[in-house]
PATISE-435809 format. One line per 4 residues: number of its first residue (from 0); for each residue x, y, z of C-alpha. Coordinates in pm, 1 decimal. Last residue first. Layout:
BEGIN
NUM> X/Y/Z  ...
This chain:
BEGIN
142> 329.9/2287.3/-731.0  399.3/1932.3/-606.6  192.3/1802.1/-894.9  -71.1/1532.9/-859.1
138> -44.6/1208.2/-1048.8  -268.2/1077.5/-1323.3  -209.0/709.0/-1393.2  -183.6/517.0/-1718.8
134> -164.1/141.5/-1742.3  -21.1/-124.8/-1966.8  -31.1/-499.3/-1950.2  121.0/-840.3/-1925.4
130> -21.5/-1139.7/-1741.9  137.0/-1484.0/-1691.2  497.8/-1395.4/-1763.0  722.4/-1693.8/-1698.2
126> 1011.1/-1571.5/-1480.5  1063.0/-1906.1/-1307.2  918.1/-1761.9/-984.3  595.6/-1674.5/-1167.2
122> 533.1/-1353.3/-1358.4  283.6/-1066.6/-1338.4  350.8/-776.7/-1571.3  334.7/-400.8/-1603.3
118> 425.9/-121.2/-1839.7  331.3/218.2/-1702.9  244.6/555.5/-1850.7  246.0/853.4/-1613.5
114> 5.2/1137.1/-1678.4  3.8/1485.0/-1527.2  -349.8/1598.6/-1610.6  -513.8/1878.8/-1808.1
110> -622.4/1644.2/-2085.4  -257.4/1562.1/-2147.3  76.3/1616.5/-1974.1  335.3/1349.1/-2020.9
106> 558.2/1100.4/-1844.0  671.9/778.6/-2008.0  769.5/414.2/-1951.2  736.5/390.5/-1572.1
102> 782.7/24.9/-1480.6  554.2/-205.9/-1278.3  672.1/-562.5/-1219.4  470.0/-807.5/-1017.0
98> 590.1/-1128.6/-858.0  396.5/-1452.9/-843.3  451.3/-1771.8/-646.5  288.4/-2076.1/-800.8
94> 117.6/-2301.0/-546.1  -201.7/-2337.1/-750.3  -155.3/-2276.4/-1122.8  -176.2/-1970.3/-1344.9
90> -251.5/-1997.9/-1714.8  -37.4/-1814.4/-1965.4  -34.9/-1481.9/-2153.7  -350.9/-1303.5/-2038.9
86> -330.4/-957.9/-2191.0  -401.7/-656.4/-1976.2  -542.9/-306.9/-1998.9  -556.0/-28.5/-1742.6
82> -643.6/335.3/-1793.2  -698.1/629.7/-1556.8  -549.1/504.7/-1228.8  -513.0/783.2/-973.4
78> -794.9/691.8/-734.4  -586.2/463.5/-515.3  -218.0/547.4/-518.0  55.5/534.9/-781.8
74> 266.1/247.0/-647.5  19.7/42.4/-438.7  -232.0/121.7/-714.3  -10.5/-55.8/-967.3
70> 61.9/-353.2/-741.5  -311.0/-391.6/-675.8  -380.2/-384.6/-1049.3  -135.9/-673.7/-1093.6
66> -310.5/-879.2/-829.0  -645.2/-793.4/-989.0  -527.4/-907.9/-1330.8  -432.0/-1239.5/-1171.1
62> -779.6/-1273.3/-1019.9  -925.3/-1173.1/-1357.5  -751.7/-1464.6/-1524.2  -905.2/-1710.7/-1281.8
58> -648.2/-1960.1/-1160.8  -605.9/-2315.8/-1280.6  -727.4/-2657.0/-1165.6  -475.9/-2933.8/-1226.9
54> -264.0/-3096.3/-1499.4  -531.4/-3022.1/-1758.5  -670.0/-3285.6/-1993.5  -1041.0/-3222.7/-1938.7
50> -1053.5/-3520.9/-1701.4  -779.3/-3348.6/-1498.1  -991.4/-3034.0/-1464.4  -1304.1/-3234.5/-1381.5
46> -1131.7/-3424.8/-1100.3  -955.8/-3115.2/-964.4  -1278.4/-2914.9/-931.7  -1197.8/-2551.8/-838.1
42> -1098.7/-2334.4/-1134.2  -1178.8/-2579.2/-1416.1  -1518.7/-2620.8/-1247.6  -1628.1/-2279.1/-1383.7
38> -1786.0/-2120.6/-1076.6  -1730.0/-1758.8/-1177.5  -1967.7/-1575.4/-939.1  -1701.1/-1312.7/-877.4
34> -1682.8/-1320.9/-497.2  -1755.1/-1692.2/-464.0  -1516.2/-1788.8/-741.1  -1253.4/-1557.1/-591.0
30> -1282.6/-1729.1/-253.3  -1257.2/-2073.5/-414.4  -952.5/-1977.8/-619.3  -776.6/-1804.1/-330.3
26> -842.8/-2114.4/-116.1  -669.6/-2320.0/-382.0  -364.3/-2108.1/-319.0  -170.0/-1866.5/-538.8
22> 147.2/-1747.8/-366.0  171.4/-1368.6/-379.9  447.3/-1115.0/-430.7  404.8/-741.4/-487.2
18> 711.6/-557.2/-610.7  735.2/-184.5/-540.8  724.3/38.6/-847.8  1005.3/59.8/-1098.1
14> 1160.0/377.1/-1236.1  1256.3/360.6/-1603.4  1117.5/706.5/-1673.9  1135.7/916.2/-1359.5
10> 873.6/999.5/-1096.1  936.4/1279.7/-845.8  781.2/1559.8/-1050.4  454.7/1365.9/-1091.9
6> 411.5/1324.0/-717.0  367.7/1002.0/-518.4  185.8/1055.4/-188.8  319.6/855.4/103.3
2> 273.7/504.1/239.8  118.9/353.4/-71.8  0.0/0.0/0.0
């Protein structure tokens, strides 16, 4: 979580936000299914997932996107995100440990706001990217 306000003047291109790590558990999958209403058995029923040819149940894509969004708002602050888009690259599996990466790629002024463009990703411990994306945040000015 952001501990102090991030200002446009203090951000530099190439700067990286704090890393968020998370181990995906089966409990995460069940809790997310309940919260989202996505009860596809491929996310919680091992028997059906294996019968469908999968090695196990797999994580909800939107859960992974939410982890990445949390890392972004931990960096820029809640209420500053203006755009966020992701691409689901690979499935996520229980017991994988994920790390986020959020990098400032550009700073600009547009639409009366101080905008910071971000490249972001969620990868497992082996470095396999599971979700990649872009975001734009509007940051306040010190002046």
